[in-house]
VOGU-3710 file (C-alpha; in Angstrom, 3 decimals, decimal comma):
1> mkrylgsisl> 33,115/1,451/12,532  31,463/-0,802/15,079  30,600/-4,171/13,660  28,389/-6,383/15,749  30,148/-9,736/16,332  27,474/-11,505/18,352  28,871/-11,382/21,898  30,067/-7,803/22,189  27,885/-5,531/24,325  28,021/-1,973/22,967
11> illlaapvla> 27,612/1,105/25,185  25,579/3,846/23,569  26,598/6,912/25,561  29,540/8,723/24,044  32,722/8,621/26,059  33,837/12,021/24,762  32,041/15,272/23,959  30,354/15,413/20,571  32,329/17,710/18,314  29,754/17,775/15,537
21> qttvfhvldh> 26,431/16,118/14,835  24,022/15,961/11,916  20,502/14,517/12,063  19,019/13,167/8,841  15,267/12,612/8,818  13,354/10,267/6,566  12,174/11,704/3,255  8,962/13,471/4,266  6,754/11,899/1,610  7,605/8,437/2,913
31> cspwrggwna> 6,103/7,642/6,259  6,549/4,139/7,545  9,673/1,978/7,529  7,252/-0,862/7,022  4,261/-0,559/4,761  1,672/1,159/6,931  -2,052/0,891/7,286  -5,209/2,931/7,618  -3,766/6,194/8,890  -0,588/6,433/6,860
41> dpnrawltnw> 0,556/9,965/6,097  3,950/11,689/5,842  4,367/12,071/9,599  2,676/9,079/11,157  1,341/5,630/10,413  -0,700/3,001/12,144  0,991/-0,250/11,285  -1,211/-3,323/11,058  -0,603/-6,736/9,555  1,310/-6,503/6,306
51> pnanadgvla> 0,818/-7,367/3,584  -2,925/-6,877/4,037  -5,895/-5,144/2,496  -5,265/-1,884/4,314  -1,476/-1,621/4,016  -1,233/1,429/1,838  1,664/3,275/3,424  5,174/3,683/2,056  8,623/3,155/3,494  10,657/5,612/5,544
61> kfdrgallaa> 13,352/6,332/3,018  16,377/8,471/3,687  17,986/10,750/1,144  21,226/8,999/0,231  22,795/12,299/-0,832  21,953/13,866/2,535  23,369/10,897/4,428  26,587/10,902/2,401  26,966/14,678/2,852  26,529/14,294/6,620
71> iqgemaatgg> 29,218/11,603/6,725  31,639/13,568/4,582  31,039/16,699/6,651  31,785/14,814/9,869  34,919/13,276/8,376  36,136/16,698/7,291  35,444/18,173/10,740  36,695/15,409/13,040  38,471/12,827/10,899  35,869/10,066/11,379
81> wnakivvtqv> 32,175/9,328/11,877  29,837/7,336/14,076  26,225/6,409/13,207  23,197/6,073/15,464  19,592/5,350/14,691  17,191/7,155/17,026  13,530/6,192/17,392  10,868/8,224/19,194  7,336/7,259/20,188  5,207/10,037/21,627
91> dwidtappad> 3,519/7,579/24,008  6,828/7,613/25,877  6,342/11,120/27,272  5,925/10,000/30,869  7,026/6,374/30,727  10,387/5,104/29,599  10,562/2,586/26,747  9,896/-0,989/27,857  12,972/-2,560/29,409  12,310/-5,977/27,884
101> lapvaasvdv> 12,993/-5,104/24,242  15,216/-7,942/23,109  16,352/-8,147/20,501  16,217/-4,736/18,900  16,911/-4,992/15,187  17,750/-2,353/12,598  17,616/-3,454/8,978  17,957/-2,196/5,415  16,712/-3,597/2,104  13,229/-3,969/3,534
111> dpstlvwlks> 10,943/-5,574/0,977  8,851/-8,742/0,632  11,931/-10,836/-0,183  13,874/-9,852/2,926  12,329/-9,232/6,342  8,525/-9,506/6,413  5,750/-10,994/8,470  3,245/-13,034/6,497  0,163/-13,315/8,667  -1,509/-12,208/11,877
121> yaynagggsw> -0,523/-8,746/13,109  2,757/-6,878/13,055  3,089/-7,135/16,816  2,862/-10,936/16,743  6,569/-11,626/17,094  6,331/-15,150/18,405  3,370/-16,666/16,597  3,472/-14,764/13,343  5,075/-16,166/10,222  8,287/-14,237/9,545
131> rfdgtnyanf> 10,534/-14,487/6,513  13,998/-13,352/5,562  15,279/-13,678/1,994  12,609/-16,205/1,029  12,971/-18,468/4,089  10,345/-18,685/6,837  11,352/-18,409/10,495  9,475/-19,191/13,690  9,553/-15,662/15,092  10,781/-12,130/14,692
141> asaalagaaa> 14,087/-12,762/16,484  15,033/-15,694/14,229  14,291/-13,742/11,068  16,264/-10,744/12,348  19,260/-12,954/13,179  19,141/-14,370/9,643  19,326/-10,806/8,341  22,300/-10,120/10,593  24,108/-13,159/9,227  23,576/-11,778/5,711
151> gntyvatgsp> 25,049/-8,412/6,696  22,054/-6,150/6,227  20,519/-6,301/9,701  22,033/-5,304/13,039  20,648/-7,227/15,996  21,206/-5,545/19,352  21,067/-8,119/22,125  22,012/-7,507/25,709  22,301/-3,751/26,261  23,571/-2,066/23,088
161> wqgvwkplgi> 20,473/0,115/22,959  19,490/2,791/25,400  16,433/4,781/26,400  17,366/8,457/26,555  15,135/11,281/27,838  15,690/14,473/25,896  13,802/17,110/23,946  13,315/16,308/20,307  12,135/19,722/19,159  13,020/19,116/15,519
171> gpitgsdywn> 11,594/17,292/12,553  8,018/16,040/12,366  7,452/15,913/16,146  7,931/19,188/18,003  6,837/20,927/21,149  7,576/18,376/23,871  10,170/16,084/25,398  10,184/12,365/24,706  12,003/9,204/25,513  14,123/7,999/22,630
181> ieidvpeyli> 15,626/4,656/21,812  19,202/5,109/20,622  20,899/2,278/18,746  24,603/2,647/18,068  24,534/0,773/14,760  27,663/-0,353/12,940  28,530/2,029/10,148  28,468/-0,791/7,595  24,658/-0,762/7,898  24,550/2,840/6,638
191> ahylnnteae> 27,188/2,100/3,998  25,120/-0,854/2,814  22,070/1,402/2,410  24,099/4,027/0,534  25,555/1,415/-1,784  22,319/-0,367/-2,678  19,985/2,049/-4,449  17,359/-0,721/-4,546  17,106/-0,773/-0,751  13,588/0,378/0,084
201> glfvgaqksd> 14,299/1,919/3,448  15,462/1,579/7,029  13,498/-0,454/9,547  13,696/-0,727/13,326  11,825/-3,313/15,362  12,038/-4,988/18,739  10,680/-8,148/20,281  9,258/-8,033/23,795  9,258/-10,806/26,347  5,466/-11,110/26,083
211> graeifgngq> 5,810/-12,171/22,438  4,777/-8,868/20,885  6,941/-7,030/18,400  7,115/-3,253/18,421  7,638/-1,918/14,899  9,243/1,486/14,937  9,549/4,162/12,330  8,011/7,328/11,120  5,312/6,803/12,015  5,334/4,614/15,037
221> wgghgsirvv> 3,072/1,613/15,410  -0,036/2,719/17,244  0,867/6,395/17,425  3,028/9,235/16,238  6,696/8,554/15,945  9,921/9,342/14,175  12,993/7,476/12,991  16,156/9,346/12,108  19,849/8,752/11,496  22,375/10,739/13,539
231> ieaaptaapw> 25,918/11,141/12,188  28,369/12,336/14,825  32,028/12,334/15,760  33,729/9,040/16,523  34,511/8,168/20,159  38,109/9,016/21,100  38,727/6,718/24,059  40,461/4,143/21,803  41,617/3,874/18,184  38,788/4,388/15,701
241> lnasavilke> 39,335/3,104/12,192  38,268/5,450/9,403  38,352/4,925/5,606  38,555/7,824/3,168  35,725/6,221/1,122  32,350/5,116/2,432  31,496/3,058/-0,670  33,285/2,323/-3,942  31,254/2,399/-7,160  33,115/2,143/-10,448
251> tmalteptrt> 32,135/1,813/-14,103  34,771/0,055/-16,224  34,974/-0,714/-19,933  36,206/-4,047/-21,263  38,419/-2,056/-23,611  40,160/-0,470/-20,567  39,836/-3,294/-18,034  42,225/-2,271/-15,216  42,148/0,446/-12,561  43,720/1,092/-9,149
261> ipvtmtnags> 41,907/3,068/-6,443  43,693/4,322/-3,308  41,890/4,239/0,052  43,518/6,088/2,947  43,032/4,691/6,464  43,213/7,021/9,446  42,718/6,916/13,211  39,830/9,147/14,318  40,266/8,099/17,953  43,276/7,841/20,263
271> gtlgwtaaea> 46,178/5,443/20,734  48,050/3,519/18,059  46,236/2,076/15,057  47,273/-1,028/13,166  44,901/-2,387/10,556  44,513/-5,264/8,063  42,314/-5,389/4,932  40,807/-8,472/3,270  38,251/-9,247/0,570  34,900/-10,605/1,769
281> pavdwlslsd> 34,176/-12,585/-0,285  37,283/-12,976/-2,437  36,683/-12,415/-6,167  38,900/-12,821/-9,246  38,424/-9,250/-10,458  39,699/-7,499/-7,284  43,004/-7,693/-5,433  44,596/-5,645/-2,655  48,071/-4,168/-2,340  49,544/-2,721/0,866
291> atggdgdvlq> 46,797/-4,519/2,794  48,254/-3,732/6,244  49,224/-0,434/7,786  48,624/2,221/10,358  47,330/5,764/10,680  47,622/7,577/7,327  48,643/4,529/5,284  47,034/3,820/1,903  45,442/0,598/0,660  45,564/0,031/-3,112
301> vnldvsglav> 42,398/-1,543/-4,522  43,248/-3,174/-7,880  40,391/-3,878/-10,323  40,732/-6,044/-13,436  37,533/-6,900/-15,330  39,225/-8,662/-18,257  37,056/-11,516/-19,525  34,017/-10,586/-17,457  30,597/-10,400/-19,025  28,835/-7,056/-19,134
311> gtyttnieft> 27,008/-6,611/-15,839  27,344/-5,570/-12,201  29,685/-7,227/-9,698  29,899/-6,723/-5,950  32,054/-7,623/-2,991  33,265/-6,013/0,245  36,616/-5,027/1,709  36,800/-5,583/5,451  39,238/-3,633/7,635  40,015/-4,860/11,129
321> apaaansvtl> 42,205/-3,395/13,863  42,642/-5,400/17,084  43,017/-2,328/19,283  40,242/-0,310/17,612  36,722/0,105/18,935  35,338/-0,579/15,486  35,848/-2,284/12,151  35,052/-1,023/8,646  33,287/-2,716/5,760  33,722/-0,973/2,410
331> pvtvsvvpdt> 31,117/-2,117/-0,202  32,535/-2,365/-3,722  30,324/-2,305/-6,835  31,778/-2,501/-10,344  29,600/-2,019/-13,431  31,200/-3,585/-16,525  30,310/-2,020/-19,893  31,492/-3,008/-23,403  33,535/0,110/-24,191  34,070/3,744/-23,249
341> lpiislnpas> 30,888/5,102/-24,847  28,236/6,915/-22,805  25,155/5,132/-21,446  22,045/7,227/-20,805  20,262/6,836/-17,478  17,025/8,724/-16,719  15,489/9,259/-13,302  12,553/8,987/-13,006  11,576/6,819/-15,958  7,979/8,012/-15,783
351> vtftgmpnds> 6,370/11,241/-14,619  2,743/11,783/-13,645  0,988/15,150/-13,388  -2,428/15,674/-11,832  -4,740/18,614/-12,375  -8,417/19,500/-12,215  -10,344/21,265/-14,998  -11,201/24,216/-12,781  -7,613/24,764/-11,588  -6,428/28,238/-12,490
361> tppasqsvlv> -2,788/27,206/-12,068  -1,132/24,322/-13,887  0,514/21,466/-11,964  4,012/22,108/-10,645  6,836/21,424/-13,090  8,887/18,256/-12,665  12,508/17,563/-13,541  14,145/14,456/-15,000  17,796/13,761/-14,197  20,010/12,707/-17,105
371> snvglgtmqw> 23,093/10,735/-16,064  25,895/8,994/-17,870  26,314/5,569/-16,260  28,827/4,605/-18,913  32,020/6,358/-19,897  32,925/9,179/-22,277  30,973/12,447/-22,455  27,286/12,733/-23,327  25,739/15,343/-25,613  22,039/14,750/-25,104
381> saseapdvaw> 18,752/16,291/-26,171  15,103/15,690/-25,157  12,017/15,919/-27,394  8,342/14,868/-27,323  7,064/11,937/-29,359  4,308/12,603/-30,211  4,259/16,346/-29,741  1,278/17,408/-27,603  -0,033/20,878/-26,859  -0,233/20,358/-23,094
391> ltisdasgsg> 3,500/19,608/-22,545  6,613/21,763/-23,017  10,249/20,960/-22,172  12,698/23,429/-20,638  16,505/22,976/-20,783  15,984/20,291/-23,397  19,678/19,608/-24,120  22,951/19,413/-22,272  26,488/18,079/-21,989  27,304/15,434/-19,398
401> dgsftlnvdh> 25,058/14,890/-16,410  22,154/17,313/-16,203  18,376/17,596/-16,166  15,432/18,853/-18,167  12,130/20,190/-16,877  8,632/19,143/-17,910  5,901/21,784/-17,833  2,189/21,023/-18,211  -0,765/23,266/-19,033  -4,068/21,364/-18,826
411> aglthgvytt> -6,346/24,341/-19,563  -9,321/23,272/-21,672  -8,826/19,543/-21,139  -11,714/17,468/-19,817  -11,245/14,733/-17,233  -9,286/11,705/-18,370  -5,744/10,414/-18,890  -3,379/11,948/-21,445  -0,001/10,433/-22,331  3,075/11,137/-24,396
421> tvnvtdptam> 6,740/10,144/-24,400  9,931/12,180/-24,135  12,867/10,728/-26,065  16,365/11,489/-24,807  19,014/10,923/-27,456  22,790/11,075/-27,824  24,276/9,927/-31,150  27,296/8,410/-29,379  25,481/6,671/-26,502  25,197/2,891/-26,602
431> nspqqvevvl> 21,539/2,874/-25,546  20,154/5,930/-27,349  17,288/6,775/-27,318  15,927/6,396/-23,797  12,359/7,322/-22,953  10,385/8,952/-20,175  6,647/8,273/-20,090  4,655/11,407/-19,267  1,126/10,981/-17,919  -1,345/13,782/-17,277
441> qvreqdadiv> -4,374/12,889/-15,172  -7,120/15,468/-15,325  -9,567/14,642/-12,577  -12,758/16,316/-11,497  -13,550/17,184/-7,912  -16,998/18,257/-6,814  -20,044/17,360/-4,755  -22,494/17,907/-7,613  -25,723/16,128/-6,687  -27,369/16,817/-10,048
451> ransyddawe> -24,475/15,210/-11,888  -24,265/12,325/-9,417  -27,911/11,504/-10,153  -27,682/12,127/-13,896  -26,504/8,758/-15,212  -30,072/7,512/-15,683  -31,463/10,807/-17,018  -31,777/9,380/-20,530  -34,525/7,028/-19,356  -35,916/8,939/-16,380
461> dgadgwaaem> -38,690/11,185/-17,752  -41,770/10,600/-19,843  -44,636/8,141/-19,662  -42,233/5,195/-19,894  -39,318/6,648/-17,902  -38,107/5,046/-14,697  -39,820/7,675/-12,538  -43,235/6,887/-14,057  -42,567/3,126/-14,213  -41,524/2,903/-10,581
471> whmqlngtgk> -44,350/5,227/-9,492  -46,910/3,055/-11,179  -45,279/-0,190/-9,996  -45,375/0,728/-6,337  -48,974/1,966/-6,282  -51,161/0,100/-3,835  -48,223/-1,669/-2,214  -49,416/-2,901/1,170  -47,631/-3,255/4,474  -44,807/-0,882/3,541
481> tdgfivnlgd> -42,730/0,713/6,310  -42,126/4,415/5,773  -38,438/5,117/5,212  -37,453/1,449/5,032  -34,721/0,854/2,425  -32,468/-2,204/2,099  -28,915/-2,535/0,774  -28,334/-5,861/-0,961  -24,834/-6,989/-1,906  -21,455/-8,383/-0,984
491> sisyanpfgq> -18,673/-7,124/1,317  -18,814/-3,662/-0,282  -22,335/-3,385/1,156  -21,576/-5,314/4,338  -18,637/-3,018/5,237  -19,521/-0,688/8,086  -17,872/2,363/6,429  -20,469/2,232/3,619  -23,182/3,516/5,963  -21,110/5,801/8,172
501> warhgagktp> -21,989/9,028/6,366  -25,710/8,212/6,263  -25,548/7,304/9,942  -23,456/10,121/11,437  -21,558/11,885/8,663  -20,296/15,451/8,731  -21,437/18,370/6,595  -25,008/17,255/5,925  -27,309/19,811/4,333  -30,893/20,160/5,606
511> advaisnwmh> -31,981/17,963/2,701  -29,398/15,323/3,674  -30,564/15,416/7,287  -34,176/15,020/6,168  -33,542/11,989/3,965  -31,258/10,401/6,596  -33,941/10,829/9,235  -36,569/9,420/6,858  -34,386/6,315/6,396  -33,944/5,992/10,203
521> ssewgdgtnn> -30,218/5,710/9,430  -28,987/6,721/12,885  -31,268/4,306/14,741  -28,897/1,434/15,470  -29,664/-1,870/17,105  -28,263/-4,994/18,703  -29,295/-7,669/16,219  -32,857/-8,023/17,439  -34,434/-4,667/16,582  -34,483/-1,629/14,277
531> srngwylnay> -35,252/-3,664/11,183  -36,672/-0,566/9,528  -33,116/0,818/9,232  -31,618/-0,755/6,106  -28,147/0,681/6,859  -28,164/-1,216/10,128  -29,343/-4,420/8,448  -26,516/-4,414/5,890  -23,789/-3,682/8,478  -24,757/-5,715/11,548
541> dvagrngsft> -22,501/-8,762/12,051  -24,626/-11,898/12,061  -22,848/-14,609/14,032  -21,242/-17,300/11,876  -22,161/-15,670/8,575  -19,213/-13,394/7,694  -21,965/-11,041/6,713  -25,061/-9,212/7,827  -28,810/-9,606/7,363  -28,728/-8,385/3,740
551> arssitsggy> -25,091/-8,647/2,602  -22,257/-11,152/2,789  -18,555/-11,172/2,020  -17,438/-13,122/-1,081  -20,973/-13,681/-2,376  -21,588/-13,655/-6,133  -24,766/-12,628/-7,909  -25,586/-16,319/-8,343  -25,036/-16,930/-4,647  -27,394/-14,078/-3,851
561> vsgwgglpsi> -30,091/-15,580/-6,062  -29,805/-19,088/-4,610  -28,674/-18,244/-1,070  -25,114/-18,885/0,111  -23,001/-18,907/3,255  -25,952/-18,512/5,584  -27,567/-15,674/3,646  -31,094/-16,586/2,511  -31,969/-16,648/-1,180  -33,601/-13,606/-2,766
571> dqmftpgftn> -36,887/-15,562/-2,939  -36,755/-16,443/0,754  -35,839/-12,950/1,799  -38,710/-11,303/-0,073  -41,403/-13,907/0,548  -44,274/-12,713/2,787  -43,715/-14,081/6,257  -39,901/-14,048/6,112  -39,176/-11,559/8,868  -36,497/-9,137/9,965
581> pdgkqyndal> -34,967/-9,412/13,453  -37,931/-7,754/15,176  -40,688/-9,307/13,120  -41,011/-6,961/10,152  -40,564/-8,256/6,622  -38,032/-7,401/3,944  -40,801/-6,965/1,391  -42,044/-4,089/3,590  -39,137/-2,077/2,138  -39,771/0,750/-0,324
591> iavvllgtnd> -36,366/0,779/-2,052  -33,604/-1,819/-2,516  -30,104/-0,667/-3,480  -28,261/-3,528/-5,193  -24,487/-3,821/-5,773  -23,382/-7,256/-6,958  -20,776/-8,438/-9,448  -17,427/-7,684/-7,828  -16,953/-11,325/-6,832  -18,291/-12,485/-10,223
601> asstvgntea> -15,310/-10,546/-11,665  -12,747/-12,527/-9,641  -11,936/-14,867/-12,519  -9,880/-13,688/-15,461  -12,884/-13,988/-17,770  -16,153/-13,097/-16,069  -19,503/-14,469/-17,204  -21,381/-11,299/-18,162  -24,537/-13,114/-19,284  -24,737/-15,024/-15,996
611> lranlntivd> -24,478/-11,750/-14,111  -27,180/-10,248/-16,317  -29,507/-13,197/-15,721  -28,946/-13,143/-11,957  -29,545/-9,409/-11,666  -32,715/-9,717/-13,722  -33,914/-12,459/-11,369  -33,265/-10,195/-8,379  -35,050/-7,298/-10,096  -38,048/-9,534/-10,900
621> rllnvkvipv> -38,361/-10,577/-7,266  -38,176/-7,008/-6,010  -40,711/-5,702/-8,520  -43,045/-8,567/-7,641  -43,290/-7,305/-4,051  -43,371/-3,636/-5,122  -39,860/-2,748/-3,939  -38,080/-0,225/-6,188  -34,734/-1,683/-7,382  -31,807/0,752/-7,643
631> lttipprrgr> -28,858/-0,942/-9,336  -25,270/0,205/-8,680  -22,316/-0,297/-11,010  -19,343/-2,119/-9,501  -16,159/-0,171/-8,748  -12,885/-0,756/-10,620  -10,910/-3,825/-9,610  -7,175/-4,236/-10,076  -6,346/-6,501/-13,005  -9,993/-6,967/-14,011
641> danvanfnaa> -10,623/-3,962/-16,268  -12,346/-5,982/-19,007  -14,687/-7,772/-16,588  -15,588/-4,531/-14,849  -16,311/-2,805/-18,164  -18,463/-5,683/-19,427  -20,359/-6,083/-16,159  -21,092/-2,382/-15,844  -22,287/-2,204/-19,447  -24,737/-4,994/-18,580
651> irdicqtrkl> -25,883/-3,215/-15,395  -26,486/0,037/-17,272  -28,344/-1,840/-20,006  -30,624/-3,591/-17,497  -31,524/-0,241/-15,965  -32,188/1,414/-19,325  -34,133/-1,518/-20,753  -36,211/-2,150/-17,661  -36,535/1,529/-16,702  -34,813/1,370/-13,323
661> plidyhaeim> -32,900/4,042/-11,407  -29,087/3,717/-11,543  -26,189/4,719/-9,290  -23,130/4,818/-11,539  -20,533/4,378/-8,823  -17,870/3,378/-11,341  -18,326/6,508/-13,460  -18,152/8,739/-10,383  -14,903/7,046/-9,306  -13,327/7,333/-12,746
671> rrrpgqswdr> -14,031/11,012/-13,249  -12,407/11,736/-9,897  -9,524/9,287/-10,300  -9,010/8,565/-14,025  -6,820/5,856/-15,515  -5,436/3,701/-12,717  -5,190/6,557/-10,207  -8,165/5,069/-8,311  -5,812/2,328/-7,140  -4,829/2,969/-3,500
681> tlmasdgvhp> -6,859/6,187/-3,420  -10,604/5,612/-3,820  -9,901/1,878/-3,850  -7,920/0,257/-1,048  -4,532/-1,381/-1,482  -6,107/-4,818/-2,033  -7,417/-3,522/-5,364  -10,920/-4,869/-4,638  -12,626/-2,868/-1,905  -13,231/0,872/-1,656
691> sasfggftas> -10,989/2,761/0,743  -12,393/3,715/4,114  -9,830/6,454/4,663  -7,097/8,090/2,647  -5,293/11,403/2,671  -6,726/12,430/6,029  -10,363/11,810/5,031  -12,684/9,091/6,302  -16,008/7,529/5,356  -17,835/10,074/7,526
701> snpyandgea> -16,003/13,238/6,372  -17,776/16,322/5,013  -18,379/15,587/1,296  -19,022/19,241/0,417  -15,935/20,942/1,870  -13,307/22,241/-0,566  -15,362/21,381/-3,655  -15,919/17,781/-2,601  -12,298/16,930/-1,824  -13,216/14,107/0,562
711> lshsgyllrg> -15,223/12,366/-2,181  -11,953/11,946/-4,105  -10,243/10,229/-1,179  -12,627/7,847/0,589  -14,272/5,278/-1,665  -16,836/4,313/0,955  -17,733/7,957/1,592  -18,315/8,398/-2,135  -20,536/5,328/-2,346  -22,479/6,254/0,797
721> wltvqkiaev> -23,042/9,834/-0,384  -24,111/8,727/-3,891  -26,569/6,224/-2,401  -28,150/8,806/-0,106  -28,570/11,263/-3,003  -30,165/8,654/-5,283  -32,555/7,507/-2,557  -33,529/11,151/-2,039  -34,200/11,499/-5,782  -36,273/8,308/-5,943
731> kakvldvrsg> -38,265/9,408/-2,916  -38,970/12,832/-4,449  -39,798/11,602/-7,966  -41,642/8,399/-7,082  -42,691/7,984/-3,478  -43,670/11,587/-2,810  -45,875/11,866/-5,918  -49,538/11,486/-4,867  -51,492/8,568/-6,261  -53,835/10,785/-8,259
741> danrdgsidv> -51,188/13,184/-9,599  -51,054/11,740/-13,109  -49,052/14,595/-14,581  -46,750/14,671/-11,533  -46,884/18,425/-11,014  -47,338/18,204/-7,248  -51,078/18,798/-7,216  -54,235/16,948/-8,298  -56,094/19,206/-10,662  -58,072/19,374/-13,888
751> idllrvarsf> -55,018/18,311/-15,944  -55,007/14,994/-14,116  -58,721/14,647/-14,780  -58,142/15,262/-18,506  -55,408/12,587/-18,581  -57,785/10,092/-16,997  -60,492/11,068/-19,473  -58,186/10,457/-22,438  -57,259/7,017/-21,125  -60,607/6,047/-19,674
761> gksqgetgyd> -61,637/2,559/-20,712  -58,166/1,701/-22,045  -56,156/-1,282/-20,926  -52,419/-1,829/-21,116  -51,232/-2,098/-24,719  -54,178/-0,191/-26,202  -53,622/3,050/-28,068  -53,952/6,074/-25,807  -53,429/4,136/-22,573  -51,504/6,183/-20,004
771> qrcdfngdns> -50,300/3,829/-17,297  -49,794/6,729/-14,888  -53,617/7,000/-14,696  -53,972/3,362/-13,590  -53,980/4,262/-9,914  -55,199/0,914/-8,624  -52,785/-1,099/-10,758  -55,311/-3,343/-12,552  -53,812/-2,656/-16,022  -56,739/-0,545/-17,168
781> vnaadllila> -58,065/2,949/-16,581  -61,638/2,645/-15,433  -64,196/3,884/-12,944  -62,139/2,663/-10,004  -59,298/4,983/-10,985  -61,770/7,858/-11,439  -63,054/7,281/-7,898  -59,515/7,409/-6,526  -58,953/10,716/-8,279  -62,273/12,093/-7,123
791> svfgt> -61,482/11,243/-3,512  -58,478/13,564/-3,482  -59,430/16,124/-6,130  -58,826/19,662/-4,962  -57,183/18,640/-1,654
//
């Protein structure tokens, strides 16, 4: 094993022909060796600053069983093994990797407590804030060197890495030749990863002389890439020290506290081998016998856990050989248990199934591994508690290590979250029973416009429904701009992805095209024009505001009422004379879509009544200038379930009480992603904002393809699509109804005349008054209304 000692320069090309070689790729459902960003998927990732709002990728894990099998296979074939990490970036097709990568670092145990950057971007190696094991360092190189000192990072300085041109042709990147970076890592790095099951993954990074850091993995920063581990034969130009064990993991009972384990040392290279073994660090519960020897000699590892508390203990055994080209570190882990009884271990501890009501096939079965991490022999059985009709268990009992299979049938279940528990018992086990939580998420997937617009159906129709109320309210509004809508809100309205589908989305039906054109949604501007396009107004970046003309990040409902952070108050915005960028006025709008409350929910206990009062104030101002308010429920927010539920109940109540149209964004999210499954799917990894892209879909994807699949993946696409459909409904049921069409049947006829006759001479509040016949809005039905009707009768 090659151990990096700080001043040794390692040559990567093999000095002898490779006798055998095995390549182990990352686990395909884990993409990035760092947590990735917007475009994370199993084969590629775009790594941005982490942790950040868009870092929703997962780590490039490697199957420990596959790695161990590759090592054991190489040892059986050639008597030893050598490890390399190989990184590919497809941008290196024609150009070799940069020559100024120094240092190159390969690390394990990647998580927020080990090697992370805390601000700026991933590539900011010099100015970013880097941390290893809880301590901040000035730059990437310093943090990597701290990891090397702790034994879980290999820092290649000088020239122990090499750019190699060769065809890849295997794994996730095929069909071309690429430059590769090969790093001949010390084998202890792989042994460390195999020994520590808590290690999240393998990471490779490099600092450049210009201060940037290139973060490698599958996928590669800024493009497609791959990271893999190659296990091959040891070089034979000199002695090569090889241990018969890669790691030592033992479980010992206090009732049988001693054990001796032999480890055979061999020479996988050439020449004469002489080795010495030592503890690192020395511990009371381990001692070594026959700690020096040569090729074929055996070290005795003596364990004695007498007097130790129950728990897990670790150390290392280091083998050195002056003439050898490598050294060996053997990780030792001893788990101390009270006696020789079995201990049940279950993996995984929870299982989640996902299905849709219209699926003809149930979700794929899943298995749970049952292991004895104690001593003795287990006789185990698995059963449901409580018993549910949708779950069955196959192979529900066994002896020793084994597994059982969970099978789900969700036929007949409506959308929602269903749970039960599987108990695994063994009368002799010390920790019986152990439990596996089983979750079934039944989620709907569609692009059903009727359902999307249905959440206000209960108060839509009739003489006092929202359609009639809004129709009557907006009669005789003056100065209105045809197609002018405004989006009022916080960062969820300010975000550019919100309007992408309305502006240039895929898959639009003729009706979608018509309403988008009516709203002028594709007519963009430069900050001084196109004020009739409300999608432009809510997305355009106003200098110094952290917001747009009609929306601002971090604003609360109270801030919107009073004005905050450069955004004018609701009174200012909708006062005659307060103009848009090119001189038009906000009160020229026909419809205002309002989403506020997410920032009100930031505190642990949100003030629901304050939100209600603020929204009512906003509604009053809009109605006063004859703008139709369309309220939108707020989306789920991580850790704020109670606030979100209370706020949305208030929003729905305002709409029902005041007869306003409603977009129930929250309900549409929850039926697609029930329980907490919205988190990091329809909502981004910050738990606050909708996702712009996820699962290969973006905010401008086709919402109708594959039964609305994209609407279950991009939160901003879902909101944008819902908003367009509600605006289309309001236009059809309010704005497109002619001023004399009292019965709203699309024509002005004798039925309308009869309605006017029945209400003639009545004022608001009097028996028989039909407000739909008050065409001029003076709160009575009189001769003026009859003249309006007469002017259009029969046309």
